[in-house]
C-alpha positions as CSV (number, residue, x, y, z in Angstrom):
1,M,-30.0,6.8,2.8
2,A,-26.3,7.2,2.0
3,K,-25.4,6.6,-1.6
4,L,-23.5,3.5,-2.7
5,S,-19.9,3.8,-4.0
6,L,-17.5,1.2,-5.2
7,G,-14.1,1.1,-3.7
8,V,-11.4,-0.8,-5.5
9,D,-8.1,-1.7,-4.0
10,I,-5.5,-2.9,-6.5
11,G,-2.3,-4.5,-5.3
12,G,0.6,-6.1,-7.0
13,T,-0.9,-9.6,-6.6
14,N,-4.6,-9.0,-5.8
15,L,-7.7,-7.1,-6.6
16,R,-10.3,-6.2,-4.0
17,V,-13.7,-4.6,-4.7
18,G,-16.1,-3.4,-2.1
19,V,-19.5,-1.8,-2.1
20,V,-19.4,1.0,0.5
21,Q,-22.2,2.9,2.1
22,A,-20.9,5.8,4.3
23,R,-18.0,4.1,6.0
24,K,-19.2,0.5,5.9
25,V,-18.3,-2.2,3.4
26,I,-21.6,-4.0,2.7
27,H,-20.2,-6.3,0.0
28,E,-16.7,-7.4,-0.8
29,Q,-15.1,-9.6,-3.4
30,R,-11.5,-10.6,-3.8
31,V,-10.0,-11.6,-7.2
32,P,-6.7,-13.3,-7.5
33,A,-4.8,-11.1,-9.9
34,D,-1.0,-11.2,-10.2
35,F,-0.7,-7.9,-12.0
36,S,3.0,-7.7,-11.1
37,S,3.8,-11.0,-13.0
38,I,1.5,-9.9,-15.9
39,C,3.5,-6.7,-16.3
40,K,6.8,-8.5,-16.1
41,Q,5.9,-11.2,-18.6
42,H,4.1,-9.1,-21.2
43,A,4.6,-6.0,-23.3
44,P,3.1,-2.9,-21.6
45,A,0.2,-2.6,-24.1
46,I,-0.8,-6.2,-23.5
47,A,-0.4,-6.0,-19.8
48,L,-2.5,-2.9,-19.7
49,Q,-5.3,-4.6,-21.5
50,E,-5.2,-7.5,-19.2
51,I,-5.4,-5.2,-16.1
52,L,-8.4,-3.5,-17.7
53,R,-10.0,-6.8,-18.5
54,I,-9.7,-8.3,-15.0
55,S,-10.7,-5.0,-13.3
56,L,-13.7,-4.4,-15.6
57,S,-15.0,-7.9,-14.9
58,A,-14.8,-7.4,-11.1
59,L,-16.5,-4.0,-11.4
60,Q,-19.3,-5.2,-13.6
61,Q,-20.0,-8.0,-11.2
62,A,-20.4,-5.7,-8.3
63,I,-22.5,-3.2,-10.3
64,R,-24.9,-6.0,-11.3
65,L,-25.4,-6.9,-7.7
66,Y,-25.8,-3.3,-6.6
67,P,-27.2,-1.2,-9.4
68,G,-27.4,1.8,-7.1
69,I,-23.7,2.3,-7.3
70,G,-23.0,5.9,-8.5
71,A,-19.2,6.1,-8.8
72,V,-16.0,4.2,-8.5
73,G,-12.9,5.1,-6.5
74,M,-9.7,3.2,-7.0
75,G,-6.4,2.8,-5.2
76,F,-3.6,1.9,-7.5
77,P,0.1,1.0,-6.8
78,G,1.9,3.7,-8.6
79,F,2.6,7.4,-9.1
80,I,-0.7,9.1,-10.0
81,D,-0.6,12.5,-11.7
82,P,-2.8,14.8,-9.6
83,Q,-3.9,16.8,-12.6
84,T,-4.8,14.1,-15.1
85,G,-5.3,11.0,-12.9
86,Y,-2.9,9.1,-15.2
87,V,-0.6,6.4,-13.8
88,M,2.8,8.0,-14.5
89,Q,4.8,4.9,-13.4
90,S,4.4,1.9,-11.1
91,P,7.7,0.4,-9.8
92,N,6.0,-2.9,-8.9
93,L,4.0,-3.0,-12.2
94,P,6.9,-2.4,-14.6
95,G,6.1,-1.0,-18.1
96,L,3.1,1.1,-17.2
97,R,3.8,4.7,-18.0
98,N,1.3,7.6,-18.5
99,V,-1.7,5.3,-18.9
100,D,-5.3,6.5,-18.2
101,I,-6.7,3.4,-16.4
102,A,-9.4,5.4,-14.6
103,G,-10.5,7.0,-17.8
104,E,-10.7,3.7,-19.7
105,L,-12.6,2.0,-16.9
106,S,-15.0,4.9,-16.7
107,R,-15.8,4.7,-20.4
108,L,-16.3,0.9,-20.1
109,V,-18.6,0.9,-17.0
110,G,-20.4,4.1,-17.7
111,L,-19.7,5.6,-14.3
112,P,-17.3,8.2,-12.9
113,V,-14.0,6.7,-11.8
114,K,-11.4,8.4,-9.7
115,M,-7.9,7.0,-9.0
116,E,-5.3,7.7,-6.4
117,N,-2.2,6.1,-5.0
118,D,-3.1,2.9,-3.1
119,A,-1.2,3.7,0.0
120,L,-2.7,7.3,0.2
121,V,-6.2,5.8,-0.3
122,A,-5.5,3.2,2.5
123,A,-4.2,6.1,4.7
124,L,-7.5,7.9,4.2
125,G,-9.5,4.8,5.0
126,E,-7.5,4.1,8.1
127,F,-7.9,7.6,9.3
128,M,-11.7,7.5,8.8
129,L,-11.9,4.3,10.8
130,L,-10.0,5.6,13.9
131,D,-12.1,6.2,17.0
132,A,-10.2,9.4,17.8
133,A,-8.8,11.1,14.8
134,P,-5.3,12.5,15.2
135,H,-4.3,15.9,13.7
136,S,-1.7,14.2,11.6
137,M,-1.1,10.6,10.7
138,V,1.5,8.8,8.6
139,Y,0.4,5.4,7.2
140,I,2.9,2.8,6.1
141,G,1.5,-0.1,4.1
142,L,3.6,-3.3,3.9
143,G,2.8,-5.7,1.1
144,T,4.3,-6.4,-2.3
145,G,5.9,-3.0,-1.9
146,V,6.0,-0.4,0.9
147,G,3.6,2.5,0.4
148,G,3.0,5.5,2.5
149,G,0.3,8.2,2.9
150,L,0.1,11.4,4.9
151,I,-3.2,12.7,6.4
152,H,-2.8,16.2,7.7
153,A,-5.7,18.3,9.2
154,A,-8.0,15.4,8.1
155,R,-7.0,15.7,4.5
156,P,-4.9,13.3,2.4
157,Y,-1.8,15.0,0.9
158,P,-0.7,13.6,-2.5
159,G,2.0,16.3,-3.1
160,D,2.2,18.7,-6.0
161,H,3.4,15.9,-8.4
162,G,1.6,13.0,-6.9
163,I,4.7,11.5,-5.3
164,A,4.3,12.5,-1.7
165,M,5.1,9.8,0.9
166,E,6.7,7.3,-1.4
167,V,8.4,5.9,1.7
168,G,9.1,2.6,0.0
169,H,11.7,4.4,-2.1
170,M,13.6,6.0,0.8
171,I,17.1,4.7,0.5
172,T,17.9,2.9,3.8
173,E,20.9,0.9,2.5
174,P,23.1,3.0,0.2
175,G,24.3,0.9,-2.7
176,G,22.0,-2.0,-1.6
177,R,19.5,-4.2,-3.5
178,Q,18.3,-3.1,-6.9
179,C,14.8,-1.6,-6.8
180,G,12.1,-1.4,-9.4
181,C,12.2,2.4,-9.3
182,G,15.8,2.3,-10.6
183,N,17.7,3.1,-7.4
184,H,19.5,0.8,-5.0
185,G,18.9,0.1,-1.3
186,C,15.2,1.3,-1.1
187,L,13.2,0.5,2.0
188,E,10.8,-1.8,0.2
189,Q,13.7,-4.1,-0.9
190,Y,14.1,-5.1,2.7
191,A,10.7,-4.4,4.4
192,A,8.2,-5.6,1.8
193,A,7.2,-9.2,1.3
194,P,9.7,-9.8,-1.5
195,G,12.4,-8.2,0.6
196,V,11.8,-10.6,3.5
197,I,11.8,-13.5,1.0
198,A,15.1,-12.2,-0.4
199,S,16.7,-11.9,3.1
200,Y,15.6,-15.4,3.9
201,A,16.9,-16.8,0.6
202,L,20.3,-15.1,1.1
203,A,20.7,-16.8,4.5
204,T,19.4,-20.2,3.6
205,G,19.4,-20.6,-0.2
206,E,15.7,-21.5,0.0
207,A,13.1,-19.5,-2.1
208,L,10.0,-19.6,0.0
209,S,6.8,-17.5,0.0
210,A,6.4,-14.7,2.5
211,L,3.7,-16.8,4.3
212,D,6.1,-19.7,4.6
213,V,8.8,-17.5,6.0
214,A,6.3,-16.1,8.5
215,E,5.3,-19.7,9.5
216,R,8.9,-20.6,10.0
217,A,9.4,-17.5,12.1
218,A,6.5,-18.6,14.3
219,Q,8.3,-21.9,14.8
220,G,11.4,-20.1,15.9
221,D,13.5,-20.5,12.8
222,A,16.5,-18.3,13.3
223,A,16.9,-17.3,9.6
224,A,13.2,-16.4,9.3
225,L,13.4,-14.3,12.5
226,E,16.5,-12.5,11.2
227,A,14.8,-11.8,7.9
228,Y,12.0,-10.0,9.8
229,A,14.6,-8.3,12.0
230,V,16.2,-6.9,8.9
231,A,12.8,-5.6,7.8
232,G,12.2,-4.0,11.2
233,L,15.6,-2.4,11.2
234,H,15.0,-0.7,7.9
235,L,11.5,0.4,8.9
236,G,12.9,1.9,12.1
237,K,15.4,3.9,10.1
238,A,12.7,5.2,7.8
239,I,10.2,6.1,10.5
240,A,12.9,8.0,12.4
241,H,13.6,10.1,9.3
242,I,10.0,10.6,8.5
243,A,9.4,11.8,12.1
244,K,12.2,14.3,11.8
245,I,10.5,15.9,8.8
246,L,6.8,15.6,9.5
247,D,6.5,15.1,13.3
248,P,3.3,13.2,13.0
249,Q,1.0,12.4,15.9
250,L,0.5,8.8,14.8
251,V,2.3,6.3,12.6
252,L,0.0,3.5,11.6
253,I,1.3,0.2,10.1
254,G,-1.0,-1.7,7.8
255,G,-1.0,-4.0,4.8
256,G,-0.7,-7.8,4.6
257,M,2.8,-7.9,6.1
258,S,1.6,-6.1,9.2
259,Q,0.3,-9.4,10.4
260,A,3.9,-10.4,11.1
261,W,4.3,-7.4,13.4
262,P,5.6,-9.4,16.4
263,Y,8.6,-10.6,14.4
264,F,9.8,-7.2,13.2
265,A,8.6,-4.9,16.0
266,P,11.5,-5.4,18.4
267,A,14.1,-4.4,15.7
268,L,12.0,-1.5,14.5
269,H,11.7,0.0,18.0
270,A,15.3,-0.5,18.7
271,Q,16.4,1.2,15.5
272,L,13.9,4.0,15.9
273,E,15.2,4.7,19.4
274,Q,18.7,4.8,18.1
275,D,18.0,7.1,15.1
276,S,15.5,9.5,16.6
277,I,16.5,12.9,17.7
278,P,16.4,13.3,21.5
279,V,13.3,15.5,21.6
280,L,11.3,12.8,19.8
281,K,12.4,9.8,21.7
282,G,9.4,8.1,23.2
283,K,6.9,10.5,21.5
284,I,6.2,8.7,18.3
285,D,3.0,6.7,18.6
286,I,3.2,3.6,16.4
287,K,0.2,1.3,16.0
288,V,-0.8,-1.6,13.9
289,S,-4.0,-1.3,11.8
290,G,-7.1,-2.9,13.1
291,S,-9.2,-2.3,9.9
292,S,-9.3,-6.0,8.8
293,D,-7.6,-4.9,5.6
294,Q,-10.6,-2.9,4.4
295,A,-9.1,0.5,4.7
296,G,-8.1,0.6,1.1
297,I,-11.6,-0.1,-0.1
298,I,-13.2,2.4,2.3
299,G,-10.7,5.1,1.4
300,A,-11.1,4.5,-2.3
301,A,-14.9,4.8,-2.1
302,H,-14.5,8.0,-0.1
303,L,-12.7,9.6,-3.1
304,V,-16.0,9.7,-4.9
305,Q,-18.4,10.1,-2.0
306,G,-18.0,13.9,-1.9
């Protein structure tokens, strides 16, 4: 029987834990955890302790239910040092710098814990769940931020410094909106959930949730549809440039925001067609994830399955 591993998917506003056997999630729990707000409202040391406390509680609960768990894999929204496993920085969890979250949790739960960037982990999980694995795949995760992951020759590629495929921080609007990474005009300021919220607020003066904006788009609200069109335009720009550099067989769109695909897909495809070089026009296969949002858990667990 395949060993049990624990896959942990940490986002800016949620924590998901899953017990994984081979490629199947046999138990899943979701914990509301607004880590982004915690990091913005507290000093880094206090925020770190709160992240550890919430994460530890969720891990211990799963381990009590499944004592056969042998190791924990984690996806975390930030730049992960490939040598030490430390979180070097997290633009959407401000204040965290050079912290050993994996090491601390390993000490507290008494199990090996391995951490990798959340989007790269999700890319790995998505790749594992495909019926026909492509030779190369780019994953773009849309949520609180915009993450990216590259799978090449069936292996995830983190880069020499742990920064590969930070597509959310590609500048698609020079001199544009301020980003948590310190630059202006990054993709995630337009295509992530807060970016769509900001676009809608600029047009209407209303501060709604991303879910409310999506509901208004479904009702035909012009400003909501335009907010998603802006997101699609910026995604189209980014994918066109990624394709010129990596020439992937497949680009897979996932994350919570991917559920709004019908609202931003037309603008994405139009901008992609405009910005692609002629030899790539019509050759970039773009699909939306069908993993039921479990790819991050499965990919994280696979980090420690050997």
